[in-house]
C-alpha positions as CSV (number, residue, x, y, z in Angstrom):
1,X,-20.4,-18.5,1.7
2,X,-17.8,-16.9,-0.6
3,X,-16.7,-20.3,-2.0
4,X,-19.8,-20.2,-4.1
5,X,-18.9,-16.8,-5.6
6,X,-15.6,-18.1,-7.2
7,X,-16.4,-19.0,-10.8
8,X,-14.7,-21.8,-12.3
9,X,-15.3,-20.9,-16.0
10,X,-12.9,-22.6,-18.4
11,X,-11.4,-19.9,-20.4
12,X,-9.8,-20.3,-23.9
13,X,-6.4,-19.3,-24.5
14,X,-6.1,-16.0,-26.6
15,X,-3.7,-16.5,-29.3
16,X,-2.8,-12.7,-30.0
17,X,0.9,-12.1,-29.3
18,X,1.1,-15.0,-27.1
19,X,-1.2,-13.3,-24.4
20,X,-3.3,-15.8,-22.4
21,X,-6.4,-15.0,-20.5
22,X,-6.6,-16.2,-17.0
23,X,-9.4,-17.8,-14.7
24,X,-10.0,-14.9,-12.4
25,X,-12.7,-13.9,-10.1
26,X,-16.1,-13.8,-11.6
27,X,-17.2,-14.3,-15.2
28,X,-15.4,-13.7,-18.4
29,X,-11.7,-13.6,-19.4
30,X,-9.4,-11.6,-17.3
31,X,-5.8,-10.6,-16.7
32,X,-4.1,-8.9,-13.8
33,X,-0.7,-8.4,-12.4
34,X,2.0,-5.8,-11.3
35,X,4.2,-3.3,-13.0
36,X,7.2,-2.2,-11.1
37,X,6.8,1.5,-11.9
38,X,9.7,2.6,-9.8
39,X,12.3,1.2,-7.4
40,X,10.2,0.0,-4.4
41,X,6.8,0.9,-6.1
42,X,4.5,-1.8,-7.4
43,X,1.2,-0.9,-9.1
44,X,-1.6,-3.3,-9.6
45,X,-3.9,-3.7,-12.6
46,X,-6.9,-5.9,-13.4
47,X,-8.2,-6.2,-17.0
48,X,-11.5,-7.6,-17.9
49,X,-11.7,-8.6,-21.5
50,X,-15.3,-7.6,-22.9
51,X,-17.9,-10.3,-22.9
52,X,-19.4,-8.7,-26.0
53,X,-20.2,-11.1,-28.9
54,X,-17.2,-10.2,-31.1
55,X,-14.7,-12.3,-33.0
56,X,-11.8,-10.5,-31.2
57,X,-11.8,-8.4,-28.0
58,X,-9.7,-5.7,-29.9
59,X,-12.9,-4.9,-31.8
60,X,-14.1,-3.0,-28.7
61,X,-12.3,-0.1,-26.9
62,X,-10.3,-0.1,-23.7
63,X,-11.7,1.9,-20.9
64,X,-9.5,2.8,-17.9
65,X,-11.1,3.3,-14.5
66,X,-9.4,5.4,-11.8
67,X,-11.1,5.8,-8.3
68,X,-10.7,8.7,-6.1
69,X,-9.4,9.1,-2.5
70,X,-6.6,9.4,-2.9
71,X,-6.3,6.0,-1.7
72,X,-9.5,4.3,-2.7
73,X,-9.2,1.0,-4.8
74,X,-10.5,0.8,-8.4
75,X,-10.4,-2.9,-8.3
76,X,-12.7,-2.8,-5.2
77,X,-14.9,0.1,-5.2
78,X,-15.1,0.8,-8.9
79,X,-15.2,-2.9,-9.7
80,X,-17.6,-4.4,-7.1
81,X,-19.6,-1.2,-6.2
82,X,-20.2,0.4,-9.6
83,X,-19.3,-1.2,-13.1
84,X,-17.6,-4.5,-12.9
85,X,-19.4,-7.8,-13.9
86,X,-20.3,-8.6,-10.3
87,X,-21.6,-6.7,-7.5
88,X,-20.5,-6.6,-3.8
89,X,-22.6,-9.8,-3.1
90,X,-21.5,-11.9,-6.1
91,X,-24.6,-11.2,-8.1
92,X,-24.2,-10.5,-11.8
93,X,-24.5,-6.7,-12.7
94,X,-26.8,-6.0,-15.6
95,X,-25.2,-2.6,-16.4
96,X,-21.4,-3.7,-16.2
97,X,-19.3,-2.0,-18.7
98,X,-17.6,-5.3,-19.5
99,X,-20.7,-6.1,-21.7
100,X,-19.6,-3.5,-24.2
101,X,-15.8,-2.8,-23.9
102,X,-12.6,-4.0,-22.1
103,X,-12.1,-2.5,-18.8
104,X,-8.9,-1.9,-17.0
105,X,-9.0,-1.2,-13.4
106,X,-5.8,0.4,-11.8
107,X,-5.1,0.6,-8.2
108,X,-3.6,4.1,-8.1
109,X,-1.7,5.9,-6.6
110,X,0.6,3.2,-5.3
111,X,-0.6,2.3,-1.7
112,X,-4.3,2.0,-3.0
113,X,-5.9,-1.5,-3.2
114,X,-3.3,-4.1,-4.1
115,X,-0.9,-1.5,-5.0
116,X,2.0,-1.2,-2.6
117,X,5.4,0.3,-1.8
118,X,8.3,-1.3,0.0
119,X,8.7,1.9,2.1
120,X,6.4,4.8,2.8
121,X,9.0,7.2,1.2
122,X,8.1,5.6,-2.3
123,X,4.6,6.9,-2.0
124,X,3.6,9.9,-4.2
125,X,3.7,13.4,-2.9
126,X,1.9,15.4,-5.7
127,X,-0.3,15.0,-8.7
128,X,2.6,15.0,-11.3
129,X,4.2,12.1,-9.6
130,X,1.0,10.3,-9.7
131,X,0.6,11.0,-13.5
132,X,4.1,9.9,-14.3
133,X,3.6,6.6,-12.3
134,X,0.5,5.9,-14.5
135,X,2.3,6.5,-17.7
136,X,5.0,4.0,-16.5
137,X,2.1,1.6,-15.7
138,X,0.8,2.0,-19.3
139,X,4.2,1.4,-20.8
140,X,4.4,-1.9,-18.8
141,X,0.8,-2.7,-19.8
142,X,1.4,-2.3,-23.4
143,X,4.6,-4.4,-23.3
144,X,2.3,-7.2,-21.8
145,X,-0.6,-6.4,-24.0
146,X,0.8,-5.0,-27.3
147,X,-2.5,-6.0,-29.0
148,X,-4.1,-3.0,-27.2
149,X,-1.8,-0.5,-28.7
150,X,-4.0,0.4,-31.5
151,X,-7.3,0.0,-29.7
152,X,-9.1,3.3,-28.8
153,X,-8.2,4.1,-25.2
154,X,-10.6,6.1,-22.8
155,X,-9.7,7.3,-19.4
156,X,-12.7,7.4,-17.0
157,X,-12.3,8.5,-13.5
158,X,-14.3,9.7,-10.2
159,X,-13.9,12.0,-7.4
160,X,-10.1,12.6,-6.7
161,X,-9.6,10.9,-9.9
162,X,-10.7,14.3,-11.5
163,X,-7.4,15.7,-10.3
164,X,-5.3,12.7,-11.3
165,X,-6.8,11.7,-14.8
166,X,-6.3,15.0,-16.5
167,X,-2.6,15.2,-15.8
168,X,-2.3,11.6,-16.5
169,X,-4.0,12.0,-19.9
170,X,-1.7,15.0,-20.7
171,X,1.6,13.2,-19.6
172,X,0.5,10.1,-21.6
173,X,-0.4,12.4,-24.7
174,X,3.0,14.0,-24.6
175,X,4.7,10.7,-24.1
176,X,2.9,9.3,-27.3
177,X,3.9,12.4,-29.2
178,X,7.6,11.8,-28.1
179,X,7.5,8.1,-29.3
180,X,8.0,6.6,-25.8
181,X,5.0,4.3,-26.4
182,X,2.3,3.5,-28.8
183,X,-1.3,4.1,-27.6
184,X,-4.6,5.1,-29.4
185,X,-5.6,7.7,-26.7
186,X,-9.0,9.3,-27.5
187,X,-10.6,10.9,-24.6
188,X,-10.6,11.6,-20.8
189,X,-13.9,11.7,-18.8
190,X,-14.1,13.2,-15.3
191,X,-16.8,11.8,-13.1
192,X,-18.0,14.1,-10.2
193,X,-14.5,15.5,-10.2
194,X,-12.5,16.9,-7.4
195,X,-10.6,19.1,-10.1
196,X,-10.9,22.5,-8.2
197,X,-11.4,21.4,-4.5
198,X,-12.2,24.9,-3.2
199,X,-15.1,25.3,-5.7
200,X,-16.5,22.0,-4.3
201,X,-16.2,23.1,-0.7
202,X,-17.7,26.7,-1.4
203,X,-20.8,25.0,-3.1
204,X,-21.6,22.8,0.0
205,X,-23.4,25.4,2.0
206,X,-25.6,27.0,-0.6
207,X,-26.7,23.6,-1.9
208,X,-27.7,22.4,1.5
209,X,-29.6,25.5,2.2
210,X,-31.3,25.4,-1.1
211,X,-32.3,21.8,-0.5
212,X,-33.6,22.6,3.0
213,X,-31.0,20.2,4.6
214,X,-29.6,23.0,6.7
215,X,-31.2,26.2,8.0
216,X,-29.7,29.8,7.8
217,X,-27.6,29.4,10.8
218,X,-26.1,26.1,9.6
219,X,-25.5,27.7,6.3
220,X,-23.5,30.4,7.8
221,X,-21.3,28.2,10.1
222,X,-20.6,25.9,7.1
223,X,-19.7,29.0,4.8
224,X,-17.5,30.6,7.6
225,X,-15.4,27.4,7.7
226,X,-15.5,27.0,4.0
227,X,-14.1,30.8,3.6
228,X,-11.4,30.1,6.1
229,X,-10.4,27.1,3.7
230,X,-10.4,29.7,0.9
231,X,-8.2,32.2,2.7
232,X,-5.5,29.5,3.4
233,X,-5.5,28.5,-0.2
234,X,-5.0,32.1,-1.1
235,X,-2.1,32.1,1.1
236,X,-1.0,28.9,-0.4
237,X,-0.9,27.1,3.0
238,X,-1.9,23.8,1.4
239,X,-1.6,21.4,4.3
240,X,-3.5,23.7,6.6
241,X,-6.1,24.2,4.1
242,X,-6.6,20.3,3.9
243,X,-7.0,20.3,7.7
244,X,-9.5,23.2,7.5
245,X,-11.4,21.4,4.7
246,X,-11.8,18.5,7.2
247,X,-13.0,20.9,9.9
248,X,-15.6,22.1,7.4
249,X,-16.7,18.5,6.8
250,X,-17.1,18.0,10.6
251,X,-19.2,21.2,10.9
252,X,-21.4,20.3,7.7
253,X,-22.3,16.8,9.2
254,X,-23.2,18.2,12.6
255,X,-25.4,21.0,11.0
256,X,-27.0,18.7,8.5
257,X,-27.5,15.8,11.1
258,X,-25.2,13.5,9.1
259,X,-26.2,14.0,5.5
260,X,-24.4,11.6,3.0
261,X,-21.8,13.4,1.3
262,X,-22.1,11.1,-1.8
263,X,-25.8,11.3,-2.1
264,X,-28.0,13.8,-0.3
265,X,-31.0,11.4,-0.5
266,X,-29.4,8.4,1.1
267,X,-31.0,7.5,4.5
268,X,-28.5,8.2,7.4
269,X,-28.4,7.7,11.1
270,X,-29.3,11.4,11.8
271,X,-28.8,12.8,15.2
272,X,-27.1,9.6,16.4
273,X,-24.5,10.0,13.8
274,X,-23.8,13.7,14.7
275,X,-23.3,12.9,18.2
276,X,-20.8,10.2,17.3
277,X,-18.9,12.7,15.4
278,X,-18.9,14.9,18.4
279,X,-17.3,12.1,20.6
280,X,-14.8,11.2,17.8
281,X,-13.4,14.7,17.4
282,X,-10.7,13.2,15.0
283,X,-10.7,15.4,12.0
284,X,-7.9,13.3,10.3
285,X,-9.9,10.1,10.6
286,X,-12.9,11.8,9.2
287,X,-11.2,13.2,6.2
288,X,-9.7,9.8,5.4
289,X,-13.0,7.9,5.9
290,X,-14.8,10.5,3.8
291,X,-12.6,10.3,0.7
292,X,-11.2,6.6,0.9
293,X,-14.2,4.7,2.4
294,X,-17.2,5.7,0.0
295,X,-19.8,4.3,2.3
296,X,-20.7,5.5,5.8
297,X,-22.2,1.9,6.2
298,X,-19.3,0.3,8.0
299,X,-20.9,-3.3,7.5
300,X,-20.8,-2.8,3.8
301,X,-17.2,-1.6,4.0
302,X,-16.4,-4.7,5.9
303,X,-17.9,-6.8,3.3
304,X,-15.9,-5.2,0.7
305,X,-12.6,-5.7,2.7
306,X,-13.4,-9.3,3.5
307,X,-14.2,-10.0,-0.2
308,X,-10.9,-8.4,-1.4
309,X,-8.7,-9.8,1.3
310,X,-10.4,-13.3,1.1
311,X,-11.9,-14.8,-2.2
312,X,-10.5,-12.3,-4.6
313,X,-6.9,-12.4,-3.2
314,X,-7.2,-16.2,-3.5
315,X,-8.5,-16.3,-7.0
316,X,-5.9,-13.8,-8.2
317,X,-3.2,-15.5,-6.2
318,X,-2.2,-12.4,-4.5
319,X,0.7,-12.6,-2.1
320,X,-0.4,-13.0,1.4
321,X,2.2,-10.2,2.2
322,X,-0.1,-7.8,0.3
323,X,-3.1,-6.8,2.2
324,X,-5.6,-5.0,0.2
325,X,-5.8,-1.2,1.1
326,X,-3.5,-1.6,4.0
327,X,-1.5,1.4,2.8
328,X,-4.3,3.6,1.7
329,X,-4.1,5.8,4.9
330,X,-0.5,6.5,4.4
331,X,-1.3,7.3,0.7
332,X,-3.9,9.9,1.7
333,X,-1.7,11.5,4.4
334,X,1.4,11.7,2.0
335,X,-0.8,13.9,-0.3
336,X,-2.2,16.1,2.3
337,X,0.0,19.0,1.0
338,X,-1.3,18.5,-2.5
339,X,-4.8,17.5,-1.8
340,X,-6.4,21.1,-2.1
341,X,-4.5,22.3,-5.1
342,X,-6.7,22.8,-8.3
343,X,-5.8,21.3,-11.7
344,X,-8.0,23.6,-13.8
345,X,-4.9,24.7,-15.7
346,X,-4.3,21.1,-16.7
347,X,-7.8,20.8,-18.3
348,X,-7.3,24.0,-20.1
349,X,-4.0,22.5,-21.5
350,X,-5.9,19.4,-22.6
351,X,-8.4,21.6,-24.4
352,X,-5.9,24.0,-26.0
353,X,-3.0,21.7,-26.8
354,X,-4.3,18.3,-27.7
355,X,-6.9,16.8,-29.9
356,X,-8.4,14.7,-26.9
357,X,-12.0,14.7,-26.2
358,X,-12.7,15.9,-22.6
359,X,-15.9,15.3,-20.7
360,X,-17.1,16.2,-17.2
361,X,-20.1,14.5,-15.6
362,X,-21.9,15.3,-12.3
363,X,-24.7,13.7,-10.5
364,X,-27.1,16.3,-9.1
365,X,-27.4,14.6,-5.8
366,X,-23.7,14.6,-5.1
367,X,-22.5,16.8,-2.2
368,X,-18.6,16.1,-2.0
369,X,-18.1,17.4,-5.5
370,X,-21.3,19.3,-5.8
371,X,-22.5,20.2,-9.3
372,X,-22.6,24.0,-8.7
373,X,-18.8,23.9,-7.8
374,X,-18.1,22.0,-11.0
375,X,-20.0,24.5,-13.0
376,X,-18.0,27.3,-11.4
377,X,-14.6,26.0,-12.1
378,X,-15.6,25.3,-15.6
379,X,-16.7,28.8,-16.0
380,X,-13.0,29.9,-14.9
381,X,-11.4,27.9,-17.7
382,X,-9.7,29.9,-20.5
383,X,-9.8,27.7,-23.7
384,X,-10.2,28.4,-27.4
385,X,-13.8,27.5,-27.5
386,X,-14.9,29.2,-24.3
387,X,-17.2,31.7,-26.1
388,X,-18.8,28.9,-28.1
389,X,-19.4,27.0,-25.1
390,X,-21.0,29.8,-23.3
391,X,-23.4,30.4,-26.2
392,X,-24.1,26.7,-26.8
393,X,-27.6,25.4,-25.8
394,X,-28.0,22.9,-23.1
395,X,-29.9,20.0,-24.4
396,X,-31.7,17.1,-22.7
397,X,-30.3,13.5,-22.5
398,X,-33.2,11.2,-23.3
399,X,-32.9,7.4,-23.1
400,X,-36.0,5.3,-23.8
401,X,-38.2,8.5,-23.4
402,X,-36.8,9.2,-20.1
403,X,-35.0,12.5,-19.2
404,X,-31.7,11.3,-17.8
405,X,-30.0,14.6,-17.7
406,X,-28.5,17.5,-19.8
407,X,-25.5,18.1,-21.9
408,X,-23.7,21.1,-23.3
409,X,-20.8,21.1,-25.8
410,X,-18.3,23.1,-27.8
411,X,-14.9,22.0,-29.5
412,X,-13.7,18.9,-27.9
413,X,-15.5,19.6,-24.5
414,X,-18.8,18.3,-23.1
415,X,-20.5,18.9,-19.6
416,X,-23.1,16.5,-18.5
417,X,-25.6,16.9,-15.8
418,X,-26.9,13.6,-14.7
419,X,-30.4,13.3,-13.0
420,X,-31.3,10.9,-10.1
421,X,-27.5,10.3,-9.4
422,X,-25.1,11.1,-6.6
423,X,-21.2,10.8,-6.7
424,X,-21.3,7.1,-8.2
425,X,-23.0,7.9,-11.5
426,X,-22.5,4.5,-13.0
427,X,-24.2,2.9,-10.1
428,X,-26.9,5.5,-9.4
429,X,-28.0,6.1,-13.1
430,X,-26.7,3.4,-15.4
431,X,-28.9,4.7,-18.3
432,X,-27.4,8.1,-18.0
433,X,-23.9,6.7,-17.8
434,X,-24.5,4.6,-20.8
435,X,-25.4,7.5,-22.9
436,X,-22.1,9.1,-21.9
437,X,-20.3,5.9,-22.7
438,X,-22.0,5.9,-26.2
439,X,-21.0,9.4,-26.8
440,X,-17.2,8.9,-26.1
441,X,-16.7,5.2,-27.1
442,X,-19.5,4.4,-29.5
443,X,-20.5,1.6,-27.3
444,X,-22.8,1.4,-24.2
């Protein structure tokens, strides 16, 4: 079955700085490999050169994609579930970003996807360590691909990436200013971001009540647990706050009869799923599965794992010693003491101290990073154009005469509300996502 999915397209040698494209998995020219970012830490990247009809791929921007989790794989989920050239079943994706720009998937933090460490002690423990690892990855990438040093660079992310990407962008910006590397960094765009975790959690109960997914009793139970999470955060008991967040998840799933955290309109198993949760009673496993395995459909998760550990590993000649995603549980656990910490102050610094464009997008059907919570943490930001943003009108996003959402801008910041989309906006509403790509990269 999978053998038919491995494409044998003959690729031309690219004569820029001696870099050669490879025959990878799927259509188009690709490159991939490891950068040893620290002793015992090996980060994997997978580059898709644009398939646009251009004389040279450097005519189009470079978009980085960072997945969430922490521990979810960009080369797996982002690539095959959202925006790469092929979908999970080997079909060509009409809305792939590769049609318009070069796309760099990074398995980050180390331990995610094909990235790995020689010992669990080399896993990252906090957001700053993650950001510095990514800067080291980019230094290695530019050494291998100096032709991209002047190409506009845009950092896109999703979910927990909304914590990682802002600090990565900030550290990369400062490294560029210090002359440590050359890079044409232009923007950072946060998709359905876990930027302020507690604001997301506090938004769960009101959203579900207003949508009729829970009743008043369910609302009060979820709110009580969420407020306990807030109390632990106020006391800076971060690991306990993470555990309490997991407890809140469990209560929410029981009260909602198994609503999908990533799109509240997705069909679920209802009461049978709720009863399964009661029998499981494993908060740690629930937390990990919710944030790292993006689909409650275990069959779909298994298809992706079989794909990544089978045909993709073979096509990319990944060592048999590297098992895709095998360290993701340890990656998630290692960051449990940092998981609930907000990075609103990092976004503020991006807006106040750099010239980078910053965007936030939110699908209105998302629950895990619910739109009301995102709006709340944006309101908390202190930045030079705050009053202009508050006074700015919210305008409609119209694509082919269809209302795909709304946007609001001031200074270098824009917020996007995307209609008919949950957590995975690139997959749920490609038209709305294309508008955002066009806004920041001029292509889409």
